[in-house]
MIROKOL-60260 format. One record per residue: x, y, z of N, C-alpha, C in turn. Coordinates in steps of 0.001 Angstrom, whole numbers, padded with zeros to 6 digits, always signed. Layout:
N
XYZXYZXYZ;...
***
This chain:
237
-055961+045692-052450-055482+045298-051132-054742+046454-050470;-055136+046773-049238-054496+047847-048488-053355+047267-047660;-052165+047787-047847-051002+047297-047120-050806+048105-045840;-050542+047396-044743-050239+048093-043496-048792+048573-043544;-048457+049469-042628-047137+050113-042647-046005+049078-042557;-046154+048084-041671-045089+047097-041515-044914+046270-042777;-046013+045990-043474-045921+045237-044722-045168+046033-045779;-045402+047333-045827-044687+048185-046782-043187+048171-046477;-042846+048232-045192-041432+048196-044797-040813+046854-045173;-041563+045766-044945-041068+044430-045274-040823+044292-046773;-041733+044832-047576-041566+044785-049035-040317+045556-049456;-040138+046740-048881-038957+047548-049211-037678+046818-048818;-037682+046214-047642-036506+045463-047190-036246+044250-048075;-037317+043590-048508-037165+042435-049399-036494+042838-050704;-036939+043928-051293-036367+044402-052556-034885+044734-052382;-034568+045501-051331-033178+045885-051083-032309+044667-050771;-032854+043756-049958-032090+042561-049577-031834+041675-050793;-032844+041505-051626-032688+040638-052796-031671+041220-053767;-031697+042529-053952-030695+043181-054801-029291+042957-054231;-029159+043144-052917-027863+042949-052267-027394+041507-052411;-028338+040555-052309-027997+039138-052434-027485+038831-053837;-028123+039389-054840-027680+039197-056226-026264+039744-056418;-026022+040935-055908-024712+041570-056071-023626+040763-055356;-023885+040403-054120-022877+039709-053304-022515+038351-053889;-023515+037618-054416-023231+036276-054931-022652+036268-056344;-022573+037447-056965-022028+037495-058323-020785+038377-058452;-020369+038987-057365-019152+039781-057389-017965+038913-057007;-016740+039305-057363-015562+038545-056936-015514+038431-055412;-015130+037262-054931-015076+037054-053492-013983+037942-052887;-014326+038784-051910-013321+039684-051314-012185+038912-050645;-011022+039517-050670-009846+038904-050053-010069+038644-048578;-010826+039532-047910-011097+039396-046482-011805+038083-046175;-012674+037631-047077-013412+036380-046861-012449+035203-046804;-011446+035221-047703-010442+034151-047683-009602+034221-046409;-009207+035434-046029-008373+035606-044835-009110+035193-043567;-010419+035417-043535-011210+035064-042358-011597+033588-042342;-011283+032861-043426-011615+031441-043548-013106+031211-043281;-013917+031952-044007-015362+031905-043798-015946+030608-044349;-016889+030031-043598-017633+028871-044060-018750+029360-044986;-018577+029188-046291-019561+029746-047221-020900+029017-047158;-020924+027775-046681-022198+027046-046560-023078+027711-045505;-022467+028177-044427-023205+028936-043415-023767+030214-044039;-022963+030871-044856-023415+032106-045496-024642+031865-046367;-024612+030781-047127-025758+030457-047983-026988+030148-047139;-026812+029375-046088-027934+029050-045197-028546+030323-044615;-027695+031189-044071-028181+032421-043453-028813+033342-044481;-028192+033429-045658-028731+034292-046700-030141+033906-047092;-030416+032609-047158-031719+032159-047641-032765+032025-046543;-032371+031827-045309-033373+031844-044241-033891+033269-044054;-033016+034257-044241-033455+035652-044172-034290+036029-045392;-033919+035513-046570-034688+035795-047779-036105+035254-047656;-036242+034010-047209-037574+033418-047132-038393+034060-046004;-037722+034560-044974-038440+035310-043931-039105+036548-044538;-038327+037336-045260-038873+038548-045875-039911+038210-046938;-039661+037144-047688-040579+036766-048764-041918+036305-048193;-041878+035456-047180-043128+034945-046611-043948+036060-045971;-043296+036891-045172-044051+037914-044453-044347+039145-045318;-043879+039119-046553-044375+040056-047546-045706+039552-048106;-045763+038254-048346-046993+037644-048849-048079+037650-047776;-047722+037193-046587-048647+037174-045451-047991+037913-044298;-048451+039132-044010-047721+040008-043093-047620+039451-041681;-048560+038589-041238-048457+038070-039867-049020+036660-039740;-049193+035988-040868-049816+034666-040825-048756+033572-040847;-049013+032506-040095-048090+031382-040081-048216+030587-041379;-047177+029830-041679-047169+029001-042884-048241+027918-042780;-049011+027787-043824-050020+026731-043931-049643+025875-045131;-049262+024642-044881-048739+023795-045951-049825+023323-046907;-051074+023611-046590-052158+023291-047517-052503+024468-048419;-051805+025575-048187-052034+026760-049012-051084+026761-050215;-051610+027142-051376-050757+027187-052576-049668+028242-052444;-049944+029294-051622-048956+030359-051455-047684+029840-050785;-047833+028880-049887-046647+028295-049246-045753+027644-050281;-046358+026896-051179-045584+026189-052204-045047+027153-053250;-045767+028229-053515-045270+029243-054450-044055+029970-053877;-044102+030286-052573-042954+030917-051924-041765+029962-051924;-042024+028693-051593-040964+027680-051606-040370+027546-053001;-041221+027477-054013-040751+027321-055391-039968+028543-055849;-040470+029737-055518-039790+030971-055934-038404+031071-055316;-038307+030790-054019-037013+030881-053330-036052+029811-053838;-036550+028586-054029-035697+027493-054509-035250+027733-055951;-036178+028242-056778-035832+028521-058179-034763+029598-058253;-034899+030629-057425-033869+031663-057423-032540+031087-056938;-032590+030233-055910-031357+029617-055410-030637+028834-056493;-031405+028102-057323-030800+027359-058421-030277+028286-059500;-031062+029300-059875-030642+030264-060893-029398+031020-060448;-029358+031347-059165-028209+032052-058606-026930+031249-058798;-026993+029953-058524-025813+029105-058672-025442+028916-060147;-026447+028699-060998-026183+028442-062415-025595+029656-063130;-025948+030845-062655-025481+032066-063323-024111+032533-062834;-023629+031997-061732-022366+032481-061164-021148+032262-062065;-021062+031143-062821-019900+030984-063715-019765+032107-064744;-020874+032781-065095-020781+033902-066039-020053+035099-065436;-019923+035097-064114-019302+036226-063429-018004+035812-062707;-017430+034705-063158-016161+034273-062594-016269+033534-061287;-017475+033157-060896-017682+032363-059688-017970+030925-060093;-017961+030006-059131-018211+028604-059444-019617+028191-059034;-020201+027283-059808-021509+026706-059496-021281+025475-058613;-021891+025469-057439-021628+024417-056461-022955+023833-055983;-023142+022513-056171-024369+021854-055743-024531+021909-054224;-023406+021935-053507-023488+022016-052042-023995+023388-051594;-023644+024415-052343-024176+025747-052049-025695+025770-052245;-026150+025138-053340-027593+025066-053590-028286+024287-052467;-027645+023216-051988-028218+022436-050883-028326+023289-049620;-027295+024108-049374-027325+024998-048204-028444+026033-048356;-028631+026537-049589-029745+027450-049854-031074+026785-049500;-031237+025543-049976-032488+024809-049762-032738+024540-048281;-031677+024221-047560-031822+023984-046118-032265+025266-045407;-031688+026392-045819-032097+027675-045247-033562+027977-045515;-034006+027716-046753-035409+027953-047122-036341+027074-046308;-036044+025785-046241-036918+024855-045528-036920+025111-044022;-035748+025445-043479-035684+025756-042049-036581+026943-041735;-036512+027965-042585-037356+029136-042377-038827+028806-042437;-039253+028097-043468-040675+027784-043624-041190+026878-042501;-040360+025966-042039-040766+025126-040900-040934+025988-039647;-040000+026899-039406-040121+027796-038259-041389+028645-038348;-041675+029140-039554-042817+030035-039722-044143+029273-039701;-044065+027936-039680-045266+027139-039463-045777+027324-038038;-044860+027617-037126-045206+027735-035705-045117+029169-035185;-044442+030041-035928-044171+031389-035435-044746+032454-036358;-045405+033447-035777-045867+034606-036537-044711+035602-036661;-044970+036767-037278-043896+037702-037605-043037+038078-036404;-043658+038609-035341-042876+039093-034205-042344+037968-033322;-042822+036754-033544-042218+035592-032896-041037+035086-033709;-041168+035160-035040-040117+034647-035918-038926+035582-036029;-039187+036906-036004-038104+037867-036227-036962+037730-035225;-037218+037693-033885-036085+037520-032968-035380+036180-033141;-036133+035132-033531-035521+033826-033749-034570+033856-034946;-035028+034432-036058-034195+034513-037260-032979+035392-037004;-033183+036498-036285-032049+037382-036004-031038+036697-035091;-031519+035927-034106-030608+035201-033208-029795+034170-033992;-030458+033450-034896-029759+032465-035732-028708+033156-036596;-029072+034312-037147-028145+035062-038004-026935+035551-037219;-027161+036103-036030-026048+036579-035207-025129+035426-034835;-025725+034297-034427-024913+033123-034074-024096+032657-035275;-024755+032579-036437-024057+032091-037623-022962+033019-038097;-023262+034324-038180-022258+035297-038638-021059+035301-037703;-021320+035208-036392-020232+035225-035411-019330+034008-035545;-019928+032857-035821-019171+031610-035749-018850+030983-037097;-019072+031728-038182-018706+031178-039488-017262+031491-039866;-016601+032333-039076-015200+032663-039363-014276+031887-038430;-013078+031629-038892-012115+030847-038116-010968+031708-037586;-011062+033019-037787-010018+033914-037302-010643+035008-036442;-009812+035708-035692-010274+036770-034801-010515+038041-035616;-011788+038370-035838-012112+039537-036652-011768+040849-035965;-011595+040834-034650-011216+042069-033956-009825+042531-034380;-009017+041607-034908-007692+041948-035415-007710+042108-036940;-008497+041273-037607-008509+041281-039068-009340+042446-039620;-010478+042729-038994-011360+043817-039452-011985+044480-038220;-011197+045239-037467-011656+045769-036172-012884+046681-036265;-012928+047547-037274-014058+048479-037390-015345+047721-037691;-015300+046818-038661-016475+046029-039017-016924+045151-037854;-015965+044574-037149-016286+043710-036012-016961+044502-034890;-016444+045702-034621-017037+046551-033583-018453+046967-033966;-018611+047402-035211-019933+047830-035683-020929+046675-035622;-020492+045485-036006-021377+044321-035966-021886+044065-034552;-020988+044055-033572-021404+043743-032203-022320+044823-031621;-022060+046064-031940-022912+047138-031416-024300+047085-032051;-024345+047031-033379-025629+047134-034066-026413+045826-034056;-025725+044687-034118-026438+043403-034112-027135+043177-032772;-026388+043384-031682-026983+043143-030362-027925+044277-029958;-027618+045503-030377-028546+046599-030142-029846+046391-030894;-029746+045959-032148-030934+045680-032943-031751+044550-032359;-031065+043497-031909-031795+042383-031302-032515+042833-030030;-031865+043686-029237-032485+044181-028004-033771+044953-028310;-033768+045755-029375-034964+046497-029770-036079+045551-030209;-035721+044539-030981-036709+043567-031443-037248+042755-030272;-036363+042406-029340-036779+041673-028141-037751+042514-027311;-037496+043800-027217-038382+044693-026461-039769+044744-027107;-039813+044764-028438-041098+044733-029137-041813+043407-028893;-041063+042319-028921-041620+041003-028623-042228+040986-027225;-041536+041609-026273-042044+041687-024905-043365+042461-024845;-043441+043561-025580-044672+044353-025603-045871+043493-025993;-045642+042576-026930-046735+041777-027473-047022+040522-026661;-045962+039889-026122-046138+038570-025533-045708+038473-024064;-044940+039440-023582-044474+039411-022185-044693+040774-021529;-045925+041252-021470-046167+042581-020890-045791+042628-019407;-045181+043726-018996-044730+043898-017615-045446+045093-016980;-045836+044954-015728-046549+046026-015035-045605+047064-014443;-044386+046664-014142-043442+047608-013543-042231+047781-014448;-041610+048962-014319-040430+049260-015127-039282+048315-014798;-039100+047998-013514-037952+047181-013109-038084+045744-013608;-039300+045218-013617-039505+043880-014184-039231+043913-015681;-039727+044965-016337-039476+045114-017766-037980+045187-018044;-037256+045941-017235-035813+046126-017437-035069+044803-017316;-035418+044009-016321-034736+042729-016102-034941+041802-017299;-036198+041684-017743-036488+040784-018859-035915+041332-020169;-035974+042660-020332-035441+043287-021548-033939+043046-021667;-033238+043079-020547-031796+042807-020565-031504+041315-020714;-032362+040489-020139-032103+039046-020114-032043+038454-021518;-032971+038849-022409-033005+038263-023749-031711+038440-024518;-031271+039679-024766-030036+039870-025536-028777+039399-024804;-028764+039489-023479-027581+039032-022733-027454+037511-022820;-028586+036808-022699-028560+035350-022853-028083+034985-024255;-028602+035696-025266-028150+035439-026636-026643+035642-026755;-026138+036721-026186-024701+037014-026255-023877+035860-025700;-024278+035342-024540-023495+034272-023925-023684+032934-024646;-024845+032721-025244-025033+031517-026062-024128+031581-027284;-024072+032744-027929-023240+032910-029121-021764+032725-028779;-021313+033380-027731-019898+033271-027381-019573+031896-026782;-020558+031287-026110-020365+029906-025666-020216+028973-026849;-021004+029228-027913-020855+028462-029140-019485+028661-029769;-018964+029887-029667-017619+030167-030191-016574+029322-029483;-016732+029192-028170-015788+028386-027385-015889+026917-027793;-017114+026404-027899-017306+024999-028250-016816+024692-029661;-016968+025678-030568-016548+025489-031957-015103+025927-032204;-014422+026311-031127-013020+026751-031207-012856+027947-032121;-013820+028882-032044-013736+030123-032807-013157+031212-031913;-012098+031890-032346-011480+032922-031506-012344+034175-031449;-012334+034838-030312-012999+036142-030196-012301+036942-029107;-012443+038261-029185-011786+039160-028232-012742+039534-027110;-012163+039836-025935-012982+040270-024805-013729+041559-025125;-013136+042378-025997-013798+043633-026372-015105+043382-027134;-015249+042195-027734-016512+041862-028395-017661+041926-027399;-017426+041410-026196-018452+041436-025145-018781+042866-024756;-017741+043689-024646-017932+045086-024262-018792+045826-025280;-018454+045691-026564-019200+046400-027600-020627+045877-027716;-020805+044563-027537-022157+044003-027559-022992+044569-026410;-022394+044647-025215-023097+045216-024061-023444+046683-024300;-022537+047423-024919-022816+048829-025227-024036+048947-026153;-024087+048090-027163-025233+048094-028069-026524+047746-027349;-026468+046757-026461-027650+046343-025700-028129+047463-024786;-027206+048059-024056-027572+049125-023112-028161+050319-023840;-027552+050704-024973-028061+051839-025741-029493+051574-026211;-029744+050357-026679-031084+050016-027158-032094+049984-026017;-031707+049428-024886-032616+049336-023743-032943+050720-023202;-031942+051583-023154-032185+052961-022694-033150+053667-023643;-032898+053537-024952-033756+054187-025943-035184+053672-025866;-035346+052388-025647-036684+051790-025592-037340+051981-024226;-036523+051967-023179-037066+051994-021824-037545+053333-021344;-037098+054404-021964-037507+055741-021531-039023+055889-021548;-039666+055280-022512-041117+055398-022646-041871+054715-021500;-041197+053762-020826-041853+053036-019751-041586+053660-018387;-040539+054465-018310-040098+054983-017022-041171+055749-016251;-041891+056675-016856-042903+057402-016091-044006+056510-015539;-044424+055495-016317-045471+054591-015863-044970+053660-014772;-043753+053153-014958-043222+052191-014001-042911+052799-012659;-042443+054035-012655-042059+054659-011414-043222+055474-010834;
***
């Protein structure tokens, strides 16, 4: 079987992500997590929806989930089995085994596979990233701009900048624009709408955030749009 370039990248990311997941779930919980009052169930959900995204699109680089295919059930079984093994092995490393954590893992896996029933790779990627940004932003109960300012700044710049790049790729495939200015408006609209949905969710969930979060997110979006938009400028103008 000949692997395309994106499939090779997905496989590499899966390996690195899975290693990181093993390390994070078996190391002592950092003090910062306690101080930020993080909802660990959200973390488990997000961790496993991203895992099953990489796992599925490693098996099928651009195919939607087919529930009549044995590969769908093998991916489901592999992800669920790891989720159970992950919980059962944590007491050996000073962590606790929690059935609710396993349930959150399972919900993340099933949510991902249901989404991928309707969405191909470049349709699913912005959706999964949007869910991840929303969840990471709103799983803490304290203002991270004060508790971890550098990490918070980096998150807003790179998360929203990364989403803007992925959104631009999505546009290339599904929302082609004939003029640069139309492309610019739509390219900005996706990540900006996400930003306000995320921060609107913060308000509804009573999660504190700083005004500078908006500034850094906008900086990330603008940087990504400029980097991506240069290629369209000569044609559009």
